[in-house]
C-alpha positions as CSV (number, residue, x, y, z in Angstrom):
1,X,-21.6,-140.7,-165.8
2,X,-22.0,-141.5,-162.2
3,X,-23.1,-138.4,-160.3
4,X,-22.5,-137.6,-156.4
5,X,-23.7,-135.0,-154.2
6,X,-21.7,-134.2,-150.9
7,X,-23.0,-132.1,-148.0
8,X,-20.7,-130.3,-145.5
9,X,-22.0,-128.8,-142.3
10,X,-19.5,-127.0,-140.3
11,X,-21.3,-128.2,-137.1
12,X,-20.6,-131.9,-138.0
13,X,-17.3,-132.0,-136.4
14,X,-15.9,-135.5,-136.0
15,X,-12.5,-134.1,-133.9
16,X,-9.6,-132.3,-134.5
17,X,-7.1,-133.0,-137.3
18,X,-4.6,-135.2,-135.3
19,X,-1.0,-134.5,-136.4
20,X,-0.1,-138.0,-135.3
21,X,-2.3,-139.4,-137.9
22,X,0.6,-138.6,-140.2
23,X,2.9,-141.0,-138.5
24,X,5.1,-143.7,-140.1
25,X,7.3,-146.7,-139.2
26,X,10.8,-147.6,-139.4
27,X,11.8,-151.2,-138.7
28,X,15.3,-152.8,-139.0
29,X,13.9,-154.9,-141.9
30,X,15.5,-155.2,-145.5
31,X,17.0,-151.9,-146.6
32,X,14.7,-149.7,-144.7
33,X,17.6,-148.6,-142.4
34,X,20.8,-149.5,-144.3
35,X,21.0,-148.0,-147.6
36,X,17.6,-146.4,-146.8
37,X,18.1,-144.1,-144.1
38,X,21.9,-144.7,-143.5
39,X,24.5,-144.9,-146.2
40,X,27.8,-143.4,-145.0
41,X,29.4,-143.6,-148.6
42,X,26.5,-142.1,-150.2
43,X,27.1,-138.7,-152.0
44,X,24.5,-137.2,-150.1
45,X,25.4,-138.7,-146.6
46,X,26.2,-136.1,-143.8
47,X,28.7,-136.5,-141.1
48,X,26.5,-139.0,-139.2
49,X,26.1,-141.2,-142.4
50,X,22.3,-140.4,-143.2
51,X,21.3,-139.8,-146.8
52,X,20.2,-136.1,-146.8
53,X,18.3,-136.9,-150.1
54,X,16.1,-139.3,-148.1
55,X,15.9,-136.7,-145.2
56,X,14.5,-134.0,-147.8
57,X,11.8,-136.6,-149.1
58,X,10.8,-137.4,-145.5
59,X,10.1,-133.9,-144.8
60,X,8.2,-133.4,-147.8
61,X,6.1,-136.4,-147.0
62,X,5.2,-134.6,-143.9
63,X,5.6,-137.6,-141.3
64,X,5.0,-136.4,-137.6
65,X,5.9,-139.5,-135.8
66,X,7.9,-142.8,-136.5
67,X,7.6,-146.0,-134.8
68,X,10.9,-147.7,-134.3
69,X,12.7,-150.2,-134.1
70,X,9.7,-152.8,-135.0
71,X,7.7,-154.6,-135.9
72,X,8.6,-158.1,-135.7
73,X,12.1,-157.1,-135.3
74,X,11.6,-155.7,-131.8
75,X,10.5,-159.4,-130.3
76,X,14.3,-160.5,-130.5
77,X,15.8,-157.1,-130.0
78,X,18.3,-156.3,-127.1
79,X,18.2,-152.5,-127.0
80,X,21.8,-152.4,-125.3
81,X,23.3,-153.7,-128.5
82,X,22.4,-150.4,-130.2
83,X,24.0,-147.9,-128.1
84,X,27.7,-147.1,-127.1
85,X,30.6,-147.1,-129.4
86,X,29.7,-148.5,-132.8
87,X,33.0,-150.6,-133.1
88,X,31.7,-152.4,-129.9
89,X,28.2,-153.3,-130.9
90,X,27.5,-157.0,-131.6
91,X,26.1,-158.4,-134.9
92,X,23.2,-160.4,-134.3
93,X,20.8,-162.9,-136.2
94,X,17.4,-161.5,-136.6
95,X,15.1,-164.3,-136.6
96,X,12.0,-162.5,-137.8
97,X,13.4,-161.5,-141.2
98,X,16.3,-164.2,-141.5
99,X,19.0,-161.6,-141.7
100,X,22.0,-160.2,-140.0
101,X,21.7,-156.9,-137.8
102,X,24.8,-154.9,-137.5
103,X,23.4,-152.5,-135.0
104,X,25.2,-149.6,-136.5
105,X,22.3,-147.4,-136.2
106,X,20.7,-147.5,-132.9
107,X,18.4,-145.4,-130.5
108,X,20.7,-142.4,-130.1
109,X,21.5,-142.2,-133.8
110,X,18.0,-142.5,-134.7
111,X,16.8,-139.9,-132.5
112,X,19.5,-137.7,-134.0
113,X,18.0,-138.8,-137.6
114,X,14.5,-137.7,-136.3
115,X,15.4,-134.3,-135.5
116,X,16.7,-133.6,-139.1
117,X,13.1,-134.6,-140.2
118,X,11.1,-132.9,-137.5
119,X,9.4,-136.1,-136.5
120,X,8.4,-137.4,-132.8
121,X,9.9,-140.8,-131.7
122,X,7.3,-143.8,-130.9
123,X,9.5,-146.4,-129.3
124,X,8.5,-150.2,-128.9
125,X,9.7,-152.3,-126.1
126,X,10.6,-156.1,-126.3
127,X,8.0,-157.8,-124.0
128,X,8.1,-161.0,-126.1
129,X,11.4,-162.4,-125.0
130,X,12.5,-160.2,-122.4
131,X,10.3,-158.3,-119.7
132,X,9.6,-155.7,-117.3
133,X,13.3,-154.8,-116.3
134,X,14.8,-154.5,-119.6
135,X,11.8,-152.1,-120.5
136,X,12.4,-149.9,-117.4
137,X,16.0,-149.9,-118.1
138,X,15.3,-148.5,-121.9
139,X,13.1,-145.9,-120.3
140,X,15.7,-144.9,-117.8
141,X,18.2,-144.6,-120.6
142,X,16.1,-142.8,-123.1
143,X,14.2,-140.4,-120.8
144,X,15.8,-139.7,-117.3
145,X,17.8,-136.5,-117.3
146,X,21.1,-137.5,-115.6
147,X,22.4,-138.9,-112.3
148,X,21.5,-142.6,-112.7
149,X,23.6,-145.5,-114.1
150,X,21.7,-145.4,-117.4
151,X,21.2,-141.9,-118.0
152,X,24.7,-141.2,-117.3
153,X,25.6,-144.0,-119.8
154,X,23.5,-142.2,-122.3
155,X,25.4,-138.9,-121.7
156,X,28.7,-140.7,-121.9
157,X,27.7,-142.0,-125.4
158,X,27.5,-138.6,-126.5
159,X,23.6,-137.7,-126.0
160,X,23.6,-135.1,-123.0
161,X,19.9,-134.7,-123.4
162,X,17.2,-137.1,-122.8
163,X,15.1,-138.3,-125.9
164,X,11.8,-137.6,-123.8
165,X,10.0,-140.4,-125.6
166,X,6.2,-139.9,-124.9
167,X,4.6,-142.9,-126.8
168,X,5.8,-146.4,-126.1
169,X,4.4,-149.8,-127.7
170,X,4.2,-152.8,-125.5
171,X,5.6,-155.2,-127.9
172,X,4.4,-155.9,-131.5
173,X,1.7,-158.4,-132.9
174,X,1.8,-160.7,-130.0
175,X,-1.4,-162.7,-131.2
176,X,0.7,-163.7,-134.3
177,X,2.1,-167.2,-134.5
178,X,5.1,-165.6,-136.6
179,X,5.9,-163.3,-133.9
180,X,9.1,-164.6,-131.8
181,X,7.7,-165.4,-128.3
182,X,4.0,-165.2,-129.3
183,X,1.5,-165.6,-126.5
184,X,-2.1,-166.1,-125.8
185,X,-4.2,-163.0,-125.0
186,X,-4.3,-163.9,-121.4
187,X,-0.7,-164.1,-121.1
188,X,0.1,-161.1,-123.1
189,X,-2.4,-159.1,-121.3
190,X,-1.0,-159.8,-118.0
191,X,2.6,-159.0,-119.0
192,X,1.5,-156.1,-121.0
193,X,-0.3,-154.8,-117.7
194,X,2.6,-155.4,-115.4
195,X,5.0,-153.8,-117.6
196,X,2.8,-150.9,-118.4
197,X,2.2,-150.4,-114.5
198,X,5.9,-150.3,-113.8
199,X,6.6,-147.9,-116.6
200,X,3.9,-145.7,-115.4
201,X,5.4,-145.8,-111.9
202,X,8.5,-144.2,-113.4
203,X,6.6,-141.7,-115.5
204,X,2.7,-141.4,-115.2
205,X,2.7,-139.2,-118.1
206,X,3.7,-141.7,-120.7
207,X,1.3,-142.9,-123.6
208,X,1.3,-146.7,-123.7
209,X,0.0,-148.5,-126.6
210,X,-1.2,-152.4,-125.9
211,X,-1.0,-154.7,-128.8
212,X,-4.5,-155.4,-130.4
213,X,-5.0,-157.9,-133.1
214,X,-2.8,-158.1,-136.2
215,X,-5.5,-157.9,-138.5
216,X,-9.3,-158.3,-138.6
217,X,-8.9,-161.6,-140.2
218,X,-7.0,-163.2,-137.1
219,X,-9.3,-166.1,-135.6
220,X,-9.2,-164.4,-132.2
221,X,-10.1,-160.9,-133.5
222,X,-12.4,-159.1,-131.0
223,X,-11.9,-161.7,-128.3
224,X,-8.0,-160.8,-128.3
225,X,-8.9,-157.3,-127.5
226,X,-11.5,-157.9,-124.9
227,X,-9.2,-160.3,-123.0
228,X,-6.0,-158.0,-123.3
229,X,-7.8,-154.8,-122.3
230,X,-9.5,-156.7,-119.2
231,X,-6.0,-157.2,-117.8
232,X,-4.4,-153.9,-119.1
233,X,-7.1,-151.1,-119.4
234,X,-6.3,-149.1,-116.4
235,X,-2.5,-148.7,-117.5
236,X,-2.5,-148.0,-121.2
237,X,-3.8,-145.3,-123.3
238,X,-4.1,-147.0,-126.7
239,X,-5.1,-150.2,-128.3
240,X,-3.3,-150.8,-131.6
241,X,-4.6,-151.9,-134.9
242,X,-2.7,-153.2,-138.0
243,X,-4.2,-153.7,-141.5
244,X,-2.7,-154.4,-144.9
245,X,-4.3,-154.6,-148.3
246,X,-3.7,-155.9,-151.6
247,X,-5.4,-156.7,-154.9
248,X,-6.7,-160.5,-154.9
249,X,-7.2,-162.4,-158.0
250,X,-7.4,-159.2,-160.1
251,X,-10.5,-158.0,-158.0
252,X,-9.6,-154.2,-158.3
253,X,-13.2,-153.4,-157.4
254,X,-12.9,-154.9,-154.1
255,X,-9.2,-153.6,-153.6
256,X,-10.6,-150.0,-154.2
257,X,-13.2,-150.4,-151.5
258,X,-10.5,-151.6,-148.7
259,X,-11.5,-148.6,-146.6
260,X,-14.7,-150.4,-146.0
261,X,-12.8,-152.8,-144.0
262,X,-10.8,-150.4,-142.3
263,X,-13.9,-148.7,-140.9
264,X,-15.2,-152.3,-139.7
265,X,-12.0,-152.9,-137.8
266,X,-12.1,-149.4,-136.2
267,X,-15.7,-149.8,-135.2
268,X,-15.2,-153.5,-133.9
269,X,-12.3,-152.7,-131.6
270,X,-13.8,-149.3,-130.2
271,X,-16.9,-151.2,-129.2
272,X,-14.8,-154.0,-127.8
273,X,-12.8,-151.4,-125.8
274,X,-16.0,-149.5,-124.5
275,X,-17.5,-152.6,-123.5
276,X,-14.3,-153.4,-121.4
277,X,-14.5,-149.8,-120.1
278,X,-18.1,-150.1,-119.2
279,X,-17.7,-153.3,-117.4
280,X,-14.7,-151.6,-115.2
281,X,-16.9,-148.5,-114.7
282,X,-13.9,-146.4,-116.0
283,X,-14.0,-142.9,-116.9
284,X,-11.1,-143.4,-119.4
285,X,-12.0,-143.6,-123.0
286,X,-9.5,-145.8,-125.0
287,X,-8.2,-144.5,-128.1
288,X,-6.6,-146.5,-131.1
289,X,-3.0,-146.4,-132.3
290,X,-3.6,-147.6,-136.0
291,X,0.2,-148.0,-136.1
292,X,0.6,-150.3,-139.2
293,X,-1.5,-149.7,-142.2
294,X,-0.5,-149.8,-145.8
295,X,-0.8,-151.6,-149.2
296,X,1.2,-154.8,-149.0
297,X,1.5,-157.6,-151.5
298,X,2.2,-160.0,-148.9
299,X,1.0,-163.0,-150.9
300,X,3.5,-162.5,-153.6
301,X,6.4,-162.1,-151.1
302,X,5.5,-165.5,-149.5
303,X,5.7,-167.2,-152.7
304,X,9.4,-165.5,-153.4
305,X,12.8,-166.8,-152.3
306,X,13.5,-163.5,-150.2
307,X,14.1,-165.5,-147.3
308,X,16.6,-168.2,-147.7
309,X,19.3,-170.3,-146.0
310,X,21.7,-167.3,-146.3
311,X,22.1,-164.9,-143.3
312,X,22.8,-161.5,-145.0
313,X,23.0,-157.7,-144.1
314,X,20.1,-155.5,-145.3
315,X,18.9,-158.0,-148.0
316,X,16.1,-156.6,-150.5
317,X,13.0,-157.8,-148.9
318,X,9.4,-156.6,-149.2
319,X,10.1,-153.8,-152.0
320,X,6.8,-153.5,-153.4
321,X,6.4,-151.1,-156.4
322,X,3.1,-149.4,-156.1
323,X,0.6,-148.6,-158.7
324,X,-1.9,-145.7,-159.3
325,X,-4.6,-147.9,-157.8
326,X,-2.5,-148.6,-154.8
327,X,-2.1,-144.8,-154.3
328,X,-5.7,-144.2,-154.4
329,X,-6.3,-147.0,-151.9
330,X,-3.6,-145.3,-149.7
331,X,-5.2,-142.0,-150.0
332,X,-8.7,-143.6,-149.2
333,X,-7.3,-145.3,-146.2
334,X,-5.6,-142.0,-144.7
335,X,-9.1,-140.4,-145.4
336,X,-10.7,-143.2,-143.3
337,X,-8.4,-142.5,-140.5
338,X,-9.2,-138.8,-140.5
339,X,-13.0,-139.7,-140.4
340,X,-12.5,-141.4,-137.0
341,X,-10.0,-138.8,-135.6
342,X,-12.2,-138.8,-132.7
343,X,-10.8,-142.0,-131.4
344,X,-8.0,-142.9,-133.7
345,X,-5.5,-140.3,-132.5
346,X,-2.3,-142.1,-133.9
347,X,-1.5,-143.9,-137.0
348,X,1.8,-145.2,-138.6
349,X,2.1,-145.8,-142.5
350,X,4.3,-149.0,-142.6
351,X,7.2,-148.3,-143.6
352,X,8.9,-145.2,-144.6
353,X,11.8,-146.4,-146.8
354,X,12.2,-149.2,-149.4
355,X,10.3,-151.7,-147.5
356,X,6.4,-151.5,-148.4
357,X,7.4,-147.8,-148.6
358,X,6.5,-144.3,-150.2
359,X,10.2,-143.7,-150.7
360,X,12.6,-145.8,-152.6
361,X,16.5,-145.6,-152.8
362,X,19.0,-147.3,-154.8
363,X,22.4,-147.7,-153.1
364,X,25.0,-145.2,-154.2
365,X,22.2,-143.8,-156.3
366,X,19.1,-141.6,-156.5
367,X,15.9,-141.6,-153.9
368,X,12.5,-141.2,-155.5
369,X,8.8,-141.1,-154.8
370,X,6.5,-144.0,-155.2
371,X,3.0,-143.4,-156.1
372,X,1.6,-143.6,-152.7
373,X,4.1,-140.8,-151.6
374,X,1.9,-138.2,-153.2
375,X,-1.7,-138.6,-151.5
376,X,0.2,-138.9,-147.9
377,X,2.2,-135.9,-148.6
378,X,-0.6,-133.6,-149.9
379,X,-3.0,-134.6,-147.1
380,X,-0.3,-134.0,-144.5
381,X,0.3,-130.7,-145.9
382,X,-3.3,-129.6,-146.5
383,X,-5.3,-131.0,-143.5
384,X,-5.7,-128.8,-140.4
385,X,-8.1,-127.7,-137.9
386,X,-11.2,-130.1,-137.5
387,X,-12.4,-132.9,-139.5
388,X,-16.0,-132.7,-140.9
389,X,-18.2,-135.7,-141.3
390,X,-19.7,-135.4,-145.0
391,X,-22.9,-136.7,-146.0
392,X,-22.5,-138.4,-149.2
393,X,-25.1,-139.2,-151.9
394,X,-23.7,-141.4,-154.5
395,X,-24.1,-144.5,-156.5
396,X,-23.0,-147.7,-155.0
397,X,-21.4,-151.1,-156.4
398,X,-21.1,-154.5,-154.9
399,X,-17.6,-155.9,-154.1
400,X,-16.9,-159.4,-153.5
401,X,-14.8,-158.9,-150.4
402,X,-16.6,-156.0,-148.6
403,X,-20.0,-156.0,-149.8
404,X,-21.6,-152.7,-150.8
405,X,-19.5,-149.7,-151.3
406,X,-20.1,-146.1,-152.6
407,X,-18.4,-145.1,-155.9
408,X,-17.2,-142.0,-154.4
409,X,-15.7,-141.4,-151.0
410,X,-14.9,-138.1,-149.3
411,X,-13.8,-136.4,-146.2
412,X,-13.1,-132.7,-145.3
413,X,-11.3,-130.4,-142.8
414,X,-11.8,-126.9,-142.1
415,X,-9.7,-124.4,-140.4
416,X,-10.8,-120.9,-140.0
417,X,-11.5,-119.7,-143.5
418,X,-9.6,-122.5,-145.1
419,X,-10.9,-125.9,-145.9
420,X,-9.7,-129.1,-147.7
421,X,-11.7,-131.7,-149.3
422,X,-10.4,-135.2,-150.3
423,X,-12.1,-137.4,-152.7
424,X,-11.7,-140.8,-154.4
425,X,-13.5,-142.3,-157.4
426,X,-13.6,-146.1,-157.3
427,X,-15.4,-146.5,-160.7
428,X,-13.1,-148.5,-163.0
429,X,-14.0,-147.0,-166.4
430,X,-16.0,-143.8,-165.7
431,X,-15.5,-140.2,-164.6
432,X,-17.6,-139.1,-161.7
433,X,-19.4,-135.6,-161.6
434,X,-19.3,-134.3,-158.0
435,X,-21.1,-131.3,-156.6
436,X,-20.0,-130.3,-152.9
437,X,-22.3,-127.9,-150.8
438,X,-20.0,-125.3,-149.0
439,X,-22.7,-122.9,-147.9
440,X,-21.6,-123.8,-144.1
441,X,-18.2,-122.8,-144.6
442,X,-16.3,-119.6,-145.2
443,X,-14.1,-120.7,-148.2
444,X,-14.7,-118.6,-151.3
445,X,-12.2,-119.8,-153.8
446,X,-10.1,-122.7,-154.9
447,X,-6.4,-122.3,-154.0
448,X,-5.3,-125.7,-155.2
449,X,-6.9,-128.7,-156.9
450,X,-4.6,-131.9,-157.4
451,X,-5.8,-135.2,-158.9
452,X,-3.6,-138.6,-158.8
453,X,-5.0,-140.7,-162.0
454,X,-3.5,-142.3,-165.2
455,X,-5.2,-144.1,-168.0
456,X,-3.4,-147.0,-166.6
457,X,-4.4,-147.9,-163.1
458,X,-1.3,-150.2,-162.8
459,X,1.0,-147.4,-163.9
460,X,4.2,-147.1,-161.4
461,X,7.1,-145.0,-160.9
462,X,10.4,-146.9,-161.1
463,X,14.1,-146.2,-161.1
464,X,14.1,-146.0,-164.7
465,X,11.1,-143.7,-164.8
466,X,10.7,-142.1,-161.2
467,X,8.1,-139.4,-162.5
468,X,5.8,-141.6,-164.4
469,X,3.0,-141.0,-162.2
470,X,2.6,-137.5,-160.4
471,X,-0.4,-135.5,-159.2
472,X,-1.8,-133.1,-161.9
473,X,-3.8,-130.0,-161.6
474,X,-7.5,-130.8,-161.7
475,X,-8.5,-127.9,-164.2
476,X,-12.2,-128.7,-164.1
477,X,-12.8,-127.8,-160.7
478,X,-15.0,-124.8,-160.2
479,X,-16.7,-122.9,-157.1
480,X,-19.6,-120.6,-157.7
481,X,-22.3,-119.6,-155.3
482,X,-21.2,-121.8,-152.6
483,X,-21.0,-124.9,-154.6
484,X,-17.8,-126.8,-155.6
485,X,-18.2,-129.0,-158.7
486,X,-15.4,-131.3,-159.8
487,X,-14.9,-134.2,-162.2
488,X,-13.2,-137.3,-161.0
489,X,-11.3,-139.5,-163.5
490,X,-11.6,-143.3,-162.9
491,X,-9.4,-144.9,-160.1
492,X,-8.5,-141.5,-158.9
493,X,-7.6,-139.5,-155.7
494,X,-8.3,-135.7,-155.6
495,X,-7.5,-133.1,-152.9
496,X,-8.8,-129.6,-153.3
497,X,-7.8,-126.8,-151.1
498,X,-10.2,-123.7,-150.5
499,X,-9.6,-120.2,-149.0
């Protein structure tokens, strides 16, 4: 049985637990919005057409921010289409996902939905096919109190109070040839800088996110960030990162170590951003908005017939059904974001409902939790205060994709006399025995210990069996004389709350 020891020092603070780490993402893609969030004929729908069963699950998930309305969708989006009387809103073709957009849910409706969930709006502007003036118009419509043409239009449309959106994304994945209106780093950096400067002239307290690379495997990775930031550094507050992971060729061992790649991604982007900052002799420290991350079986979807010659409303697209192993990786990726909470101060799990999502729905039927729902919701609920940097002494194994990785990974948070420890066991076949030194913390008892695991790492929750995989109490966890001991099943994620 592999054995690991973890040391926690109350003084080894990475940074505060950022509530925006627990953000998500809603795009007008597939069934994320229509029959996901919004289904007026559903038995649980409220007076605005939103499914209240989904609202309850989103609140349980613990999302704090939601990035909207895309994603690739935003690069062809005309925001004006989505406001005003519904019967007057145009139906448009969405080239990014080859579907029809009815615009029945728009900015004002979505902001109303967010209030039901207690989440903050993070809004993206279309810099790919539009430009500075439409971005300023959207900002005026969304945030100006009253007395201007567009703020008064918002009021006339039934939203008297401004939305007061603080975080804004300057486009989406502009390095990707799949993106409508994609650009070179030089061209994007220039338009992003000019758009950001104009938006800050309207409201200097906005928090602006410039597009980084769409993934660490992009051929321009690193150089893209450098070029874009050399243009926009003085005007923006975040550079974005996007990363998706999946099992390749049945290599579960490499997949379970996906967080190693995420760490590399973060370190490289920060080094590049700091290099640009030093060159500019700037006192600003650029942070990361990791505003798309998840497990996504992209290769399988590329080979499917999801996109065809038909133009359909809300077709079923990218509806991955997640396994226990997928949930362990999602939990581990979230742990990695916490480990870098000094500089990764915002993140968005992509996406929220139906589309590569922790929540699934059936039109006219139930909503249920995917396996990936559980590590996110539990971490959002238990993590508070400050993140501690653990010292991990554990066996390692060699992966084909990510090199050497620890069999056990961990992170901890502490908030006064309360603490939480999050752990993964990447071993495919054996339990791991872990001891955790808590002498530097005030915690004296275990208040909760939950493990997500299954004898079959490929077990899933489905419409037919939505409770196949749920967290269970880890009855082997024990705390004595300042030392916490716990046994971790193979391919598992565990959370332990202490008080």
